N, C-alpha and C positions, 0 to 999 in steps of 0.2 A: 520546624514551625516558624512562621514569620514572627519576629519579635516586635513589640511596640516601639515606635520611634521615640527617642529621648533627646534632650538637649545635649549637645556635645560639650565635654569638659575641656578646660584649658590647662595645659601642663607647662612646666618650666624645665629647661634642660638642667640636668644635674652635674654634667661633666663638660669640660671644654670640648667643643666640637669644631671640626673643619667645616665651615659653612660654605662648601663648594660642591657642586655636583661632580660625579665621576667624569674624568676628561673624555672618555669615550661615551657618546650619547647612547650607543647601543648596548653598552655593558650594563650589567645588573648585579646587584648584591643579593638578589632574591633567587631562590632555587628555580622558580618559574614566574613568568610575568604574563598573565593572560591578556589577550587583545580583545576577546569577545566574551560575553556572558549572557545568560538568559534572565529575563525578568523573574525576580524572586529567588534566583540562584544564590547559594551561599558560596562566597569566595574564601578560600583559605590560602594565605601567603606564608611562606617560610623563608628565613634568611639562608644565604649560602653558608657553607662550612666556614667557621672562623668568625662569624658575625652574629649579632643578635639585634632584635628590636629594642630601641631605647624606650622603655615603657614610661619614662618621665618626659618624653618629648612628644610633640604633636604627631598623631597618626590619623589620616583621614581617608574615608571612602566616600568621596563626594559629600553630600549632606546627610548621609545615612549613619546612624550610630554604630559603633563597633559592637559586635556580639561578644567578642572576647579578645584580649590582648595579653600575651605573655612574651617573655624574651624570645621564645622559639616559634610562636604562632600568632597570626592576626587573622580574625575572621569577621566578615561583614556580609550583609545581605543586600542584593541589588533591588531596591524597592521601587524603581521607576525605570521606564525605557529611556534611552538616550545615551549621551556620552557622559561618563562618570570619571572624574579625575581622582586618581589614587595618589596619596602623598604619604610616604613612610620615612622614618628616620632610623638608620641602622648604625651600629657601632661595632668596631672590632672587639673581639673577646678580651683582648689585652687593654681595652679602653684607651688605646693610643690615638684613635681616629674615629670620628662620626661623620656620616655622609647622608644627606637627604636624597631621596629619589622620588621622581614623579613619573607617572605614565597614565594613559587614558584607556578605559575599557568601554567598548561599544555594547550597550545592553539592548537586547531585542526581545520582544514577546515571543513565546513559543508558537509554533504553527497552530493556527486556529484560535489563538487567544488575543484579546485586545491589549493595547499598549499599557493599560492601567489595571490589568486583571490582578485581583488580590491573590495571595498565595494560598494554594490548597495543599495542606501538608500531606505527605505520603502516609499511608496507613501504618500505624506504629503499634497497634494492639490487636491481639487475636479477637475475632468476633466471639461474643459470649456463647458458650455451649459448643464451641467448635471442637474442643478436645476434652476428653474426660480428665478430671483432676486426679492426681496421684493420691490414693487413700492415705489420710493422716497428715498430708502436707498442706501448708498454707501456700496457695498458688499466686505468685505475682502480686503480693500485697506486703511490701516491706514494712509499712507502718504498723499493720496488724501483727506481723511477726515480732517486731521490736517490742510492741506493747505487751504481748504475751510473754516474751522472754523476761521483761522487767518485772512482771508480777511475781516471779519466783524468788530471786532471779534464777533463770534457767539458761542453759547454753543453747545456742542456735546451731543447727546443722543446715547449711545452705547448699543446695544443689543447683549450680549454674548449668542448665541444659539447653539443648537446641533441638527442635522437633525433627530436623533433618539428620541429626547426628546418630549414626548406628550405635556407637558405644553408650550414648546417653539413653537410648531406648533399651539397650541391653541391661544397663544398670537399673532402670525402672522395672523392667519385666522380670529380672532375675534376682533383684535385691529389695528395692523399695516396696514392692507389692507382696513380698513373701511374709507370711504371718510371723515367722521367727524374728524378722527384723522389727516389725511394728511393736511386738511385745517387749523387746529388749531396748527399744528406744523411747519408751514412754516418758522418761525424764527429760527428753530434749524437745525443743520447739523445732519442728521440721518445716523448712521453707524451700520452695522450688521457684527459681527465677528463670523465665524464658529469656535467653540471651539475645533473641531477635527483637524483643520488645523494648521500647525506650524506658519502660518502668525499671528495667535492670541496669540501665546505664550508670546511675550514681554508684551502685554497689560494685558493678564491674570495674569502674574507675577507682573506687576506694581500695578494692582488693587486688587490682591489677590482674584481672582474669583474662587470659589470652587463648586458652584451649578448652574444649568441652569434652566430657563433663569435667568441671572443677568442683570438688566438694570441699567446703570450708567449715570448720568448727570455730565458732566465735562466741564471745561472751555477750551479755545484753548491752554492752557499750560498743559493740561491733569491733572489739579488739580481737584480732585473729589469734587462735591457739595453734591451728595446724591445717594442712590441706593435703588432698591427693588429687591427681589428675588421671582421668581414664576410668575404665570399668574394673571392678574387682568382684570376686565371689562373695556371697553373704558373710561367710565366717571371717573372711579377711577384713571386710568393712567393719564388722562388729569388734574385731580385735583392735583395729585402728582407732575406733571411737573410744574404747577403754583406755588405750595408751594416751590419747590426747586429753581425756578427762583428768588424768593425773596431773596434767600441766595447767589446769584451768586457773590456778592462782598466779600463773606467770605467763600472760600473753606474750607473744613474740616481741612486741614493742617494749615490754618491761624487761625481757631477757636482753634485748639490744641495749637498753639503758644501763643494765648491770655490767655489760661488757665494756661500755664506754666510761662509766662513772663509778662503778663499784670497786670493792676491795680486790686485792690480788686473788683472793680465794674465790671471788665471784667469776673470774675470767677463766672458766674451765673449758677444756676442749669440747666437751659435750654441748655446752651452751653455745660456743662459737660455731659448732657444726650445725646446730638447730637453726640459728639465726642466718648463717651463711646459706644453707639450703633454702631457707625462706626467701632470701633475696634472689637466689638462683631461679626459683619457681616464679618469681615476679619479674624476671628478665632484667634484674638490676645487677648486671654482671660485674661491674667494678666493685661494688660493695661485697658481692659474693666472693670474688677472688681474694679480696683483702682479708676476709674472715677465714676462708678455707685453706689459705696458704699454710703449709707445714703440718696440717692435721693428718693423722695416719690412717684413718678409716678408708675403706674402699669407696664408699659412697661420696665422701668428701673429696677424694682425689679425682674421681670421675667428674664431679661437678666443677672442680677447679680447672681441669683441662678444658672442659667445654666452655666455661666462662671466659677463659683466656682466648679460646678460638672465636667466640662471638665478638669479643672486643677487637680481635685482629680483623675480623670481617668488617666491623664498623669503621675501622680506619683504612680499609681497602688494602690490608697487608696480606695478600693471598699466599705468599710464601710461608709466613708464620702460621696462618690458619691451616694450611696443608700439613705443616710440620706437627702441629698440635693434634690434628686428626690422626695422623700416623702414630703419634705417641700413645694416644688413647687405645688405638687398635693393638699396639704392641703390648701395652700393660695389662689389657683385660680381654685376652682371647677367649675366655670362658664365659663372657657376659652374654646375657640374653639379647642385648642390643648389638652384638658383634656383627651380625649380618646386615643390620641397618647401617652401621658405620662403613662397612665395605661397599654397600650400595651408594652411599654418599661419596666415597672415594672414587667410584667409577666415573663420576662426573668431573673429578679433579686430576686423577692420575690413573688412566685406564690400565696401563701395563702393571702398575703395582697392585691394583684391585684384582686384575685377572689372576695374578700369582696367589692371591689370598682366597680366590673363589672356592677351591676345594675345602679349605678350612672353614669358610663361612657356611657352606652347605652342610658340612658335618656338624657344626655347632647348632644350626637350625634344626636339624633332624634330632639331635640329642635332646634339645630343649622341648621339642614337641612331645616327647614321651616322658619328660621329667615330672615327678610328683610335685616339684617346687614351682612349676610353671604358673599356677594360679596366683601365687604370691607376687609374681612380677607384674600382674595386670595385663599380661598378654594371653591370647588364646591360640590354640593350634592353627586356626585359620589365619591369624595375623602372621605367624611365622612362615606358613606356606606361601602367603602372598608376597612376603619379602623374598623368599627363594625364587618364586616365579619371576619377580621383577629383576633379580640379578641375572637370571638365565636369559630373560628377554633383552636386557641391556647389552649382553655380549653377542646377540644376534641369533640365538637358537630359538626360533619362533615355534617350532614343533613341540619341543620339550616345555617351553614356557606355557603354551596353551594347555598341555596336559596338567601342569602344576596348578594353573588357574582353575581348572575343573576340579582338581582335588581340593582346592581352597573353597570352591562353591559347595562341595560335598560336606566339608567340615562345618560351614555355616548352616547347612541344612540340618545337621545334628544339633547345632546350638539353637536353631529355630524351634526344634521339637521340644526343647526344655522351657519355652516361653509360657507365661501364664495366659497369653492371648491365643484365640483360635488361629489367627494368622500373624505370626511374629512380625514386628515392625523392623527392629534393628538388624537382626540376623538375616532376615529375608532381603533387606535392602542391600546388604553386603553380598548375599548370595546372587542376587540379580546382576550386580555389577561384575562379579567374577565369572558368571556364566557368559556374559557378554565378552569379557576379556578372553575367555577360553574358546570363543568362536561359536558358542551355542546360542545364536541370536534368537532363534524361534523360542527356545526355552526361556531366555531372559525376557523376551518380549511378553510371553504368556504370564510370567511372574510379575513383571511391572504392571501389566494390565490388570491382573488380579488384585494387586496392592492398590492401584488407583481406583478400582471399583469399591474395595472394602473400606478405603479411607478417602472417599471421593471429594471431601471438602477440606483436604489438607494439601498444603504446598508440596511436601516432600515427594510424594509418589507421582503426582502430576508432573513435577519438574523432572524427576528421573526418567519417566516414560517419554516426555518431550525430548530430552537429551538423546535417548536411544533412537527415537524416530528421526531426529535431526541428523544424527550420525549415519543413519541408513538412507538419507536423502528423501525420506517421506515427509516433505516439509509442510504440505497442507495439513496433514494430521498432527504433525509436530506442533504447528502453530495453535491448533485447537487445544492441546494439552498445556502449552506454554501460557495461553490465555487463562486456562483454569488455574494454573500455578499462580499467575498474577492476581487473579480474583481472590484466592484464598491465602495470600501471603501478606506479610507485614514486615516492617523493619528491614533488616539486611536481605531477607529472602525476597522481599518485594523488589529490591534493587537488582538482585540476581535474576529474578523472573523477567523483568522488563529488558534486561540485557540480553537474555536468551531470545526473547520475543523479537527484539530488534535484529539480532543476527539471522534469525529465520526469515524475517521480512526481507532482509538484504539478499539472502539466498534465493528468495522467491522473486527477486528483481522488483521489489516494491520500495525503492529508496525514500519516497515521500512518506510512506507509512512508517518506515524505520525512523526517519527524522522526527516525525510527530511523536512517536513513542519515546524517543530519547529526550527530546526537548521538554516534553511534559514531565518526564521523570526527574530531570535535572532541576526543573523549576519547583518541584515538590519535595525534593530530597531534604531530609532533616539530619543534620550531622551532630553526633555527640561531641562534647568538648574534648575528650581525650582522643588524640590521634592514634593511640594504641588499639582502639576499637576498629574492627575491620570494615565498618561502614565506609570509611574514607577510601579504602581500596576499591570497593564496588563503584563508588561515585566516579573515581578516576577512570575505571573501565568504561563507564557510560560516556564520559567525556571523550575518551579515545575513540570509541565507536562513532560518536557524532563527528569527530574530525575526519574519520574515514569516509563517512557519508558525504561530507562537504568536499573532500578531495576528489572523490569519484564523480561528483556532480560537475566539476570544472572541465 
């Protein structure tokens, strides 16, 4: 959303700086330096590795105020067409040198818009009545949820869901809407947050939510007690709630404080594991690794190895990342995730992965029939799809198609357990795997049935448009992409216009694609946290627009 313009502040340098530009005029200490932008587009600049923005020094986007400035991110909105001079000041992370940098951005109005057109923000909220609320849940109203929690005080159970997410729909259909859950959760304030809506952004940022569904138990001061990610069966969710309620007097932040400042008796392995796993689930891998080091539990060891692997990836140390992946595979061959790890290994060391393929398939088959499977958060269909992917990756197309069809059959069984006449989550998975298994006509019929039953929802119109696009039925694909665009908001609106533009390009309509992309980029509203995936979708739109411009030359 376009921000009101405000007077620019004046800052004073806090550290001695080299007041000279980089000797190479084409060199930049920014990760990227855009030459063009659209009217009302939000630009986000990031420093190169080893540098940061000096927040006490002047940073300018022409005459427009900054929307946000941190050492790692600068954001501003292009409020007028023309040439805009960008001025930034960056310093080395060791504070040994600071360098100013200037460049110009040519700002143009989107196709069909005037040069002074006001910003029209992208849709960020679902139309009222578009989706039935989850019984017993406060839907997308954080203020009301907090107010109710503070009346007790009562604990908050927060479900961060996405309408397009199969696991989110399964959790709703198989847990939240079951009478047994509602009866046993009467002491909690239940809140559901649509992760595609900008209403969710402050809480997603606060809790560092990166995958859906993420379910969080928090107190009335929004201090997190615990979380789980993915779908679980009703009895498992209820057991988890009871376990977390026992910790209500020690939110994770308080446990962390005891580890840092408490007595020696406070620094227990159990507390270190709890806080370490919390950091791990929030993608704070350095903090997680520091706390999990030396702990003896299986869960702690797995998370430690994965945290180290993520840190190695962040510093582009591919050899160490591969070593840690192999170490995890070696230490936990009986884990439900063993097949997933081998699948990851296929992309890094194909020969080593091929040698492990028989063990991976044996493990997946064993887990599919295990009575402990439900506790892991996986379903038989998930494991079948992993096995199918492994087989497909080594080039056995015939067997992989067979396994994908078995996966579809498993999700058909799961769909039959839904509280809805036509299950959303399980059928969305089923349609996808029918398509992967080569049953295009069956997948098509199921997608069409879903898009008719839920005609005013992004999810099923988008899925059907994708299938039609893959089958080169682009005129009809465009029809459903436009429906997806009409009924979407937030991130899904960005995804819809991206698909629509791709289809327009395949229909040899570059001007229509340009108009679609330019209008979307000029309307896009970005959350402050770059961890939220909206930023990736905007980057994809910009990449598509660059493709249009390149092909026009």
